[in-house]
C-alpha positions as CSV (number, residue, x, y, z in Angstrom):
1,M,81.9,95.3,-5.7
2,F,83.3,94.1,-2.6
3,A,79.9,93.3,-1.0
4,G,79.9,89.9,0.5
5,K,83.4,88.8,-0.8
6,D,85.5,86.5,1.5
7,P,88.7,88.9,2.2
8,S,90.5,85.2,1.8
9,A,89.3,84.4,-1.5
10,L,91.1,84.8,-5.2
11,A,90.0,88.1,-6.6
12,I,93.0,88.6,-9.1
13,Q,95.5,86.5,-10.7
14,H,98.4,88.8,-13.1
15,A,101.6,88.4,-15.0
16,S,103.8,90.5,-17.4
17,E,106.9,89.9,-18.9
18,S,108.5,91.9,-16.0
19,R,106.7,90.1,-13.1
20,E,105.8,86.4,-12.2
21,L,102.2,85.0,-12.0
22,A,101.0,86.0,-8.7
23,R,97.4,86.2,-6.6
24,L,95.5,89.1,-5.0
25,T,92.9,87.9,-2.5
26,W,90.1,90.3,-2.1
27,G,91.2,91.3,1.2
28,E,94.9,92.7,-0.3
29,L,92.6,94.3,-3.1
30,R,90.3,96.2,-0.6
31,A,93.5,97.3,1.4
32,Q,95.3,98.6,-1.9
33,T,91.9,100.4,-2.8
34,A,91.5,101.9,0.3
35,A,95.3,103.3,0.5
36,I,95.3,104.9,-2.7
37,A,91.8,106.4,-2.1
38,A,92.9,108.0,0.9
39,G,96.2,109.0,-1.1
40,L,94.1,110.7,-3.7
41,L,91.9,112.2,-0.9
42,E,95.1,113.5,0.6
43,L,96.2,115.2,-2.9
44,G,92.7,117.2,-2.6
45,V,90.8,114.8,-5.2
46,S,87.0,115.0,-4.6
47,S,83.9,114.0,-6.3
48,G,83.8,114.8,-10.0
49,D,87.7,115.7,-10.2
50,R,89.5,113.7,-12.9
51,V,92.1,111.0,-12.4
52,A,94.0,110.1,-15.5
53,A,96.4,107.1,-15.7
54,Y,99.4,106.3,-17.7
55,M,99.4,102.8,-16.4
56,P,99.4,99.3,-17.6
57,N,97.1,95.9,-17.2
58,I,98.0,95.1,-13.6
59,P,96.4,95.2,-10.3
60,E,97.5,98.8,-9.1
61,T,95.5,100.0,-12.2
62,V,92.4,98.4,-11.1
63,A,92.8,99.3,-7.7
64,S,93.3,102.8,-8.9
65,L,90.2,102.5,-10.7
66,L,88.2,101.4,-8.1
67,A,89.7,104.1,-5.3
68,C,88.3,106.8,-8.0
69,A,84.9,104.9,-8.1
70,S,84.8,104.6,-4.3
71,I,85.1,108.5,-3.7
72,G,83.2,109.8,-6.9
73,A,86.6,110.8,-8.7
74,V,86.5,110.3,-12.6
75,W,88.7,107.7,-14.2
76,S,90.5,107.9,-17.4
77,S,93.2,105.7,-18.5
78,A,95.7,105.4,-21.7
79,A,97.8,102.5,-22.0
80,P,101.6,103.4,-22.2
81,E,102.5,102.2,-25.0
82,F,100.5,105.5,-26.5
83,G,102.7,107.9,-27.8
84,A,102.6,111.7,-25.5
85,R,100.4,113.4,-28.3
86,S,97.6,110.7,-28.4
87,V,97.6,111.1,-24.3
88,I,97.3,115.0,-24.6
89,D,95.0,114.7,-27.0
90,R,92.5,112.6,-24.8
91,F,93.4,113.9,-21.6
92,S,93.5,117.4,-21.8
93,Q,90.0,117.3,-23.1
94,I,88.8,116.2,-19.1
95,E,91.2,118.3,-17.2
96,P,92.7,115.9,-14.7
97,K,93.8,117.0,-11.5
98,V,96.0,114.0,-10.9
99,L,98.0,111.6,-13.2
100,L,99.3,108.3,-12.4
101,A,102.0,107.1,-14.4
102,I,104.7,104.4,-14.5
103,D,108.1,104.6,-15.3
104,G,108.3,102.1,-18.2
105,Y,107.2,98.8,-19.3
106,R,108.6,95.5,-20.9
107,Y,106.9,94.2,-24.5
108,G,108.1,91.6,-26.6
109,G,111.4,91.3,-24.5
110,K,112.4,94.8,-24.7
111,D,112.1,97.5,-21.9
112,F,110.8,101.2,-23.1
113,D,111.5,104.0,-20.3
114,R,108.3,106.2,-20.4
115,T,109.8,109.0,-18.1
116,S,110.4,111.6,-20.8
117,T,106.8,110.9,-22.0
118,V,105.3,111.6,-18.9
119,E,107.5,114.6,-18.5
120,R,106.1,115.7,-21.8
121,I,102.7,114.6,-21.0
122,A,102.5,116.6,-17.7
123,S,104.0,119.9,-19.0
124,E,101.0,120.1,-21.6
125,I,98.2,119.5,-19.2
126,P,97.8,122.6,-17.6
127,S,95.2,121.4,-15.3
128,L,97.4,118.6,-13.5
129,E,98.3,119.5,-9.8
130,R,100.2,116.6,-9.2
131,V,102.0,113.3,-11.1
132,V,101.6,110.3,-8.8
133,R,104.5,107.7,-10.3
134,L,104.6,104.0,-9.9
135,G,107.7,101.8,-10.2
136,Y,106.9,99.2,-12.4
137,L,110.0,98.3,-14.5
138,D,112.2,98.9,-11.5
139,G,109.9,97.3,-9.1
140,S,109.9,100.2,-6.6
141,G,106.4,100.6,-6.6
142,W,104.2,103.5,-5.7
143,E,106.4,106.9,-5.0
144,D,107.1,107.5,-1.2
145,G,104.3,109.3,0.6
146,F,101.5,108.6,-1.4
147,L,99.8,105.5,-0.3
148,R,97.6,106.4,3.2
149,S,97.0,103.7,5.8
150,S,93.3,103.3,6.0
151,E,91.5,100.4,7.7
152,V,88.2,101.5,6.0
153,L,87.0,101.3,2.5
154,E,84.5,104.2,2.5
155,F,81.8,104.9,-0.6
156,A,80.7,108.2,-1.3
157,S,76.6,108.4,-2.3
158,L,76.4,109.3,-5.4
159,P,73.8,110.0,-8.4
160,F,73.1,106.9,-10.5
161,D,74.3,108.8,-13.5
162,H,77.3,110.3,-11.9
163,P,80.4,109.9,-14.1
164,L,82.4,106.5,-14.0
165,W,85.1,106.6,-16.3
166,V,85.7,108.7,-19.6
167,L,86.7,106.5,-22.6
168,Y,88.0,107.7,-26.0
169,S,87.0,107.1,-29.6
170,S,89.6,106.0,-32.3
171,G,90.2,109.5,-33.0
172,T,91.7,108.7,-36.9
173,T,90.1,111.9,-38.5
174,G,90.1,114.1,-35.3
175,L,90.6,114.6,-31.6
176,P,89.2,111.3,-29.8
177,K,85.5,111.5,-28.6
178,P,85.5,111.9,-24.6
179,I,82.6,109.3,-23.9
180,V,81.5,109.2,-20.5
181,H,79.7,106.4,-18.8
182,G,77.8,106.6,-15.9
183,Q,78.1,104.6,-12.3
184,G,74.6,103.2,-13.0
185,G,74.3,102.2,-15.8
186,I,77.8,100.2,-16.1
187,L,76.7,98.5,-12.8
188,L,73.7,97.2,-14.5
189,E,75.2,96.3,-17.8
190,H,78.3,94.5,-16.4
191,L,76.2,92.8,-14.0
192,K,74.2,91.5,-16.5
193,K,77.0,90.5,-18.9
194,A,79.1,89.0,-16.3
195,H,76.0,86.3,-15.2
196,L,73.6,86.3,-17.9
197,H,76.0,86.1,-20.9
198,L,79.4,85.1,-19.6
199,D,78.1,82.4,-17.3
200,A,80.1,83.7,-14.4
201,Q,80.0,81.3,-11.5
202,P,81.9,81.0,-7.9
203,G,85.2,79.8,-8.7
204,D,85.6,81.1,-12.2
205,R,88.3,82.7,-13.6
206,L,87.9,85.1,-16.3
207,F,90.6,86.6,-18.8
208,W,89.9,88.7,-21.9
209,F,93.5,90.0,-23.5
210,T,93.4,93.7,-23.0
211,T,95.1,96.9,-22.5
212,T,94.2,100.0,-20.4
213,G,93.6,101.6,-23.4
214,W,90.8,99.4,-25.0
215,M,87.2,99.0,-23.3
216,M,87.7,95.6,-22.8
217,W,89.9,96.4,-20.1
218,N,87.1,98.2,-18.1
219,F,85.0,95.3,-19.0
220,I,87.0,92.6,-17.6
221,V,87.6,95.0,-14.6
222,G,83.5,94.7,-14.3
223,M,83.5,91.3,-14.3
224,L,84.4,91.6,-10.6
225,L,81.0,92.6,-9.8
226,S,80.4,88.6,-10.2
227,E,81.9,86.2,-7.4
228,A,84.5,85.2,-10.3
229,S,88.1,85.8,-10.3
230,I,90.1,87.8,-12.9
231,V,93.4,87.1,-15.1
232,L,95.4,90.1,-15.9
233,F,98.5,90.0,-18.4
234,D,100.6,92.6,-19.2
235,G,102.9,92.2,-22.7
236,N,103.1,90.9,-26.0
237,P,100.6,87.8,-26.5
238,G,103.0,86.3,-29.0
239,Y,106.0,86.4,-27.1
240,P,108.5,84.6,-27.1
241,G,105.5,82.6,-29.1
242,M,101.6,82.1,-29.7
243,E,101.3,79.6,-26.9
244,R,102.1,82.4,-24.6
245,L,98.5,83.1,-23.4
246,W,97.4,79.4,-23.8
247,D,100.2,78.7,-21.1
248,L,98.9,81.2,-18.7
249,A,95.4,79.9,-19.0
250,A,96.7,76.5,-18.0
251,D,98.5,77.8,-15.2
252,T,96.0,79.9,-13.8
253,G,93.2,77.4,-14.3
254,M,91.2,79.6,-16.4
255,T,87.3,79.0,-17.3
256,C,86.8,81.9,-19.7
257,F,89.4,82.7,-22.3
258,G,88.7,85.8,-24.3
259,T,90.8,87.0,-27.0
260,S,90.3,88.7,-30.6
261,A,89.5,87.0,-34.0
262,A,93.1,88.1,-35.3
263,F,94.8,86.1,-32.4
264,I,93.0,83.3,-33.1
265,A,93.8,83.9,-36.6
266,G,97.4,84.1,-35.8
267,C,97.3,80.7,-33.9
268,M,95.9,78.9,-36.6
269,K,98.5,80.6,-39.2
270,D,101.2,79.3,-36.5
271,G,99.9,75.8,-36.6
272,L,99.8,76.1,-32.9
273,T,98.7,72.8,-30.9
274,L,96.4,74.0,-27.8
275,R,96.6,70.6,-26.1
276,S,100.4,69.9,-26.1
277,E,102.1,67.7,-23.6
278,G,102.0,69.7,-20.4
279,R,99.7,72.5,-21.0
280,N,96.3,71.3,-19.0
281,L,93.1,73.2,-20.5
282,D,90.5,71.0,-19.0
283,A,89.1,74.1,-16.6
284,L,88.4,76.0,-19.8
285,R,84.7,76.0,-20.2
286,S,84.6,79.1,-22.7
287,I,86.6,81.0,-25.4
288,G,85.3,84.7,-26.5
289,S,86.3,86.2,-29.7
290,T,86.1,90.1,-30.4
291,G,87.8,93.0,-31.9
292,S,86.7,91.9,-35.5
293,P,84.4,89.1,-37.0
294,L,85.4,85.5,-36.1
295,S,85.6,83.6,-39.4
296,P,84.0,80.0,-39.7
297,E,87.6,79.0,-40.1
298,G,88.3,80.3,-36.7
299,F,85.4,78.8,-35.0
300,Q,86.1,75.0,-36.3
301,W,89.8,75.3,-35.5
302,I,88.9,76.3,-31.9
303,Y,86.4,73.1,-31.7
304,D,89.3,70.9,-33.5
305,Q,91.6,72.0,-30.9
306,L,89.7,72.3,-27.7
307,G,86.7,70.1,-28.4
308,A,83.2,70.0,-29.2
309,D,81.8,70.7,-25.6
310,T,83.8,74.2,-25.5
311,W,81.4,77.0,-25.8
312,L,83.0,79.4,-28.3
313,F,81.1,82.9,-28.8
314,S,81.9,85.8,-30.7
315,T,80.8,89.0,-29.5
316,S,80.6,92.5,-31.0
317,G,79.8,96.2,-29.2
318,G,81.8,99.2,-28.9
319,T,83.7,101.7,-27.0
320,D,80.7,103.9,-26.8
321,L,78.7,101.5,-25.1
322,C,81.5,99.6,-23.1
323,T,79.5,96.4,-23.6
324,A,78.7,94.1,-26.2
325,F,75.1,94.2,-27.8
326,V,75.3,90.9,-29.7
327,G,77.3,87.8,-28.6
328,G,77.3,84.8,-26.5
329,V,74.3,83.3,-24.9
330,P,75.3,79.8,-22.6
331,T,72.3,78.3,-23.4
332,L,71.8,78.6,-27.0
333,P,73.5,76.9,-29.7
334,V,76.3,78.1,-31.8
335,Y,76.1,78.2,-35.3
336,L,79.5,78.7,-37.3
337,G,80.4,82.2,-38.2
338,E,77.5,83.9,-36.3
339,L,77.0,85.5,-33.5
340,Q,74.3,83.3,-30.9
341,A,71.7,86.5,-30.0
342,R,71.4,90.0,-29.2
343,S,72.3,90.5,-25.7
344,L,69.3,91.1,-23.2
345,G,68.2,94.8,-23.1
346,A,69.7,95.5,-26.4
347,A,67.0,96.3,-28.9
348,V,69.3,95.7,-32.0
349,E,67.9,95.4,-35.8
350,A,69.5,95.5,-39.3
351,W,67.7,98.8,-41.2
352,D,67.9,99.5,-44.9
353,P,68.6,103.0,-46.0
354,E,64.5,104.1,-45.5
355,G,64.8,102.4,-42.0
356,R,63.1,99.7,-42.4
357,P,64.1,96.3,-40.4
358,L,65.6,93.6,-42.4
359,I,65.7,89.8,-41.9
360,D,68.2,87.5,-43.5
361,E,69.7,90.8,-45.1
362,V,72.5,93.0,-44.2
363,G,71.9,96.3,-42.9
364,E,73.0,99.1,-40.9
365,L,73.3,98.0,-37.0
366,V,70.7,100.2,-34.8
367,I,69.7,100.1,-31.9
368,T,66.1,101.3,-31.2
369,R,65.7,101.8,-27.3
370,P,68.0,103.2,-24.9
371,M,70.5,101.0,-22.8
372,P,71.5,101.5,-19.5
373,S,75.5,101.7,-20.5
374,M,75.0,104.6,-23.3
375,P,77.2,107.6,-22.8
376,V,75.6,110.2,-20.1
377,F,77.3,112.8,-22.3
378,F,80.4,113.7,-24.2
379,W,83.0,115.7,-22.0
380,G,82.9,119.2,-23.1
381,D,79.9,118.7,-25.3
382,S,78.2,121.4,-23.6
383,D,74.7,121.3,-26.3
384,G,75.0,117.8,-27.0
385,S,75.4,118.2,-30.6
386,R,78.5,116.3,-31.0
387,Y,76.9,113.0,-29.3
388,R,73.7,113.7,-31.8
389,D,75.8,114.0,-34.4
390,S,77.7,110.9,-33.8
391,Y,74.7,108.5,-33.1
392,F,72.0,110.0,-34.2
393,S,72.2,112.1,-37.9
394,V,71.1,109.4,-39.8
395,Y,68.1,108.0,-38.4
396,P,66.5,110.6,-36.1
397,G,66.1,109.3,-32.6
398,V,67.7,105.8,-33.4
399,W,71.1,105.0,-32.5
400,R,73.0,104.0,-35.5
401,H,76.3,102.5,-34.7
402,G,78.1,102.4,-38.1
403,D,78.5,98.6,-38.5
404,W,76.9,96.2,-41.1
405,I,74.9,93.6,-39.5
406,E,72.6,90.4,-40.7
407,I,69.6,89.2,-38.1
408,T,68.9,85.7,-39.1
409,S,65.7,84.6,-39.0
410,R,66.8,82.1,-36.2
411,E,67.4,85.3,-34.2
412,T,71.3,84.8,-34.4
413,A,73.5,87.6,-36.1
414,V,76.5,88.0,-38.4
415,I,78.5,91.5,-38.4
416,Y,80.3,92.0,-41.5
417,G,82.3,95.3,-40.4
418,R,82.3,98.8,-40.8
419,S,79.1,100.0,-42.8
420,D,81.5,103.7,-43.5
421,S,84.5,101.0,-45.0
422,T,81.8,99.2,-47.6
423,I,82.7,98.1,-50.9
424,N,80.7,99.2,-54.1
425,R,80.8,97.2,-57.1
426,G,78.9,97.8,-59.8
427,G,75.9,99.0,-57.2
428,V,76.2,95.8,-55.2
429,R,77.4,96.7,-51.6
430,M,79.8,94.4,-49.7
431,G,81.4,94.3,-46.4
432,T,85.0,93.9,-46.4
433,S,84.9,90.9,-43.8
434,E,84.3,88.6,-46.5
435,I,87.1,89.5,-48.4
436,Y,89.5,89.2,-45.5
437,R,88.0,85.8,-44.7
438,A,88.8,84.5,-48.0
439,V,92.7,86.3,-48.2
440,L,93.8,85.3,-45.0
441,A,92.9,81.9,-45.7
442,V,95.5,81.8,-47.9
443,D,98.5,80.3,-46.3
444,E,101.1,83.1,-47.1
445,V,98.7,85.9,-46.2
446,V,99.2,87.0,-42.5
447,D,97.6,90.4,-42.9
448,A,95.3,92.3,-45.6
449,L,93.5,95.5,-46.2
450,V,91.1,96.2,-49.0
451,V,89.4,99.5,-50.0
452,D,87.1,100.8,-52.6
453,V,88.4,104.3,-54.3
454,P,86.0,106.2,-56.6
455,R,88.6,107.0,-59.5
456,E,87.7,108.6,-62.8
457,G,83.7,107.6,-63.3
458,R,84.6,103.9,-62.1
459,D,85.7,102.3,-58.6
460,W,89.4,101.2,-58.0
461,M,89.6,98.3,-55.8
462,P,93.0,97.1,-54.7
463,L,93.7,94.8,-51.7
464,F,97.2,95.0,-49.9
465,V,98.6,92.1,-48.2
466,V,100.9,91.3,-46.0
467,L,102.9,88.2,-46.3
468,R,104.3,85.4,-44.0
469,E,108.5,85.7,-44.1
470,G,109.8,84.3,-46.9
471,A,106.8,84.5,-49.2
472,S,106.4,86.4,-52.3
473,L,103.8,87.9,-54.4
474,D,104.7,86.1,-57.4
475,D,102.0,85.1,-60.5
476,S,100.8,82.3,-58.6
477,L,100.3,83.6,-55.1
478,V,98.1,86.0,-56.9
479,G,96.2,83.6,-58.9
480,E,95.6,81.8,-56.0
481,I,94.4,84.9,-53.6
482,R,92.0,86.0,-56.6
483,R,90.9,82.0,-57.0
484,R,90.2,82.2,-53.1
485,I,88.2,85.1,-53.2
486,R,86.0,84.1,-56.4
487,E,85.2,81.0,-54.9
488,D,84.5,81.6,-51.5
489,C,82.8,85.0,-52.0
490,S,82.0,85.9,-55.7
491,P,83.5,87.3,-58.8
492,R,82.9,90.7,-58.0
493,H,84.9,90.6,-54.8
494,V,87.9,89.7,-56.7
495,P,90.1,92.8,-56.6
496,D,91.6,95.0,-59.5
497,E,95.0,94.9,-58.1
498,I,97.1,93.1,-55.1
499,R,99.8,94.7,-53.4
500,Q,102.2,93.6,-51.0
501,I,103.0,96.0,-48.1
502,D,104.9,95.6,-44.7
503,E,102.0,96.1,-42.1
504,V,98.8,97.1,-42.2
505,P,97.7,100.5,-40.5
506,R,95.8,100.1,-37.3
507,T,94.4,102.3,-34.9
508,L,95.8,101.9,-31.2
509,S,93.3,99.7,-30.4
510,G,93.9,97.4,-33.1
511,K,91.4,98.3,-36.0
512,V,92.5,98.4,-39.5
513,L,92.5,101.9,-40.9
514,E,90.2,101.2,-43.9
515,V,88.5,104.8,-44.0
516,P,91.4,106.9,-43.8
517,V,93.5,105.1,-46.4
518,K,90.4,105.3,-48.8
519,R,90.5,109.0,-48.4
520,I,94.3,109.4,-48.9
521,L,93.9,107.2,-52.2
522,M,91.4,109.6,-52.9
523,G,93.8,112.5,-52.6
524,T,92.6,114.0,-49.0
525,A,95.5,115.5,-47.4
526,P,97.3,112.8,-45.0
527,D,96.8,115.1,-41.9
528,Q,93.1,115.7,-42.9
529,A,92.7,111.7,-43.4
530,A,94.0,110.3,-40.3
531,S,95.9,111.6,-37.0
532,R,99.4,109.7,-36.8
533,E,99.2,109.9,-32.9
534,S,95.9,107.7,-33.3
535,L,97.8,105.1,-34.5
536,A,99.6,102.0,-33.7
537,N,101.8,101.9,-36.4
538,P,101.9,105.5,-37.8
539,D,104.9,104.6,-40.2
540,A,102.5,102.2,-42.0
541,L,100.9,105.2,-43.7
542,D,103.2,106.1,-45.5
543,Y,103.3,104.1,-47.8
544,F,99.5,104.8,-48.9
545,I,100.5,108.4,-48.9
546,A,103.3,107.7,-51.4
547,L,100.9,105.4,-53.6
548,G,98.2,108.2,-53.5
549,G,100.6,111.0,-54.6
550,E,101.3,108.8,-57.8
551,K,97.8,108.2,-58.3
552,E,97.1,111.8,-58.4
553,G,100.2,112.6,-60.3
554,S,98.7,110.2,-63.0
555,R,95.3,112.1,-62.9
556,G,96.5,115.2,-63.5
557,S,99.1,114.2,-66.3
């Protein structure tokens, strides 16, 4: 990564709610990395040891990851907003020797002290020999004595499949799976993505909004393998308003703005004007969207705001591979609501239940040949059984990812959401993303959740909606939602019931909790259906637990 880089060239621009926008050169990044690597070695960390980080999306975290990679230590991170139990459930599985942790962070204008959380984490992970603290909120930096002066950054000679980092599955129904990626496989995959899919050029400035608890953080750090620089932001992307990240794009001369479909939908709902007076986005060549399917309306809004010459690419992949297997290609046309192509080296197909490839039909997303960044193993999975059960239990020898996908006759792709949250209406299987697309086009609706619950010989399909402040779910709005779904989707898609909720339960990485909610409404004990520690907003489950109890009571009466 450092080879051939001009020490005076820009490597990272970074800002947060507690820090002003600043720049870091390649020389400064190398010096930070060398000092942290020397500090870790002084603490007794050696090749193969695990270093865990309870750190935000800031340059010190990037340098810490690179320091671990340079000495052969295995990196693993959790975002500071994760609760103690979520962190313990993840890190305890890999038995880290050292924990790097901040004092607190600022989000949405409020300060969050994590001192007691760090103390609890440290007390419940017996393998920890040392906790190294970074004063982030108070601005004091690394604790005294940790950083070591080092003129030279040396690199350990390692096997191709030596563990680079451990990422984690969502853990909604059990302990998160500790997914291990190899140094060589990630190197190849991220070099390919940077140069051939993101079109990273010298002087480009790449950004993806993420936290250190999501694979997109590892991915954006991987883009430093190119000759582009990266932009980091730590904080609430909607504070004090939805224009915050677009202002950052202007201030940094961003060329690629990576975000989520939900963020784009939020900007649309907010009525944001991107090219407002004083916000120069002329450097912005491309917009990337991931996390969930981007609606055709989202595509059109970006083009209306930024112009037809903007390259808008939707992309889809997963933590399991730490990459996208379908997404953007700078030399291909963009079709509304579609992903441009399967990624190079990703043998992605849509299969029916019998394992037959489908074209212009929705099927299970499978990968029929190995990819470099497939996990080398799951930590602690000595016989590989958990790995095989996760990906190869449905189609023996073929990776099943768990998404619905359509490969079109023009070789584009459409993602329809998780295959394990399928709606089945009278034998017709449907993806939930189609319903969300229609519902979220209604002005009063800001979020939604739909599930299909087998009940007494028939299916019950409720739709739960979060409304804009001041809106009410009266007969008129219910009728408008039903009309929109009927016209945009089909009469089969119209829900049996529409209910208003305060918020949609989501995982720590922002995914909608469809399957656990469905299981709760079917009568599964809540603690078996979902781990509250794996959720960003665990209290949002309480509504569904109460509703599940009501339904269970009515069945028993």
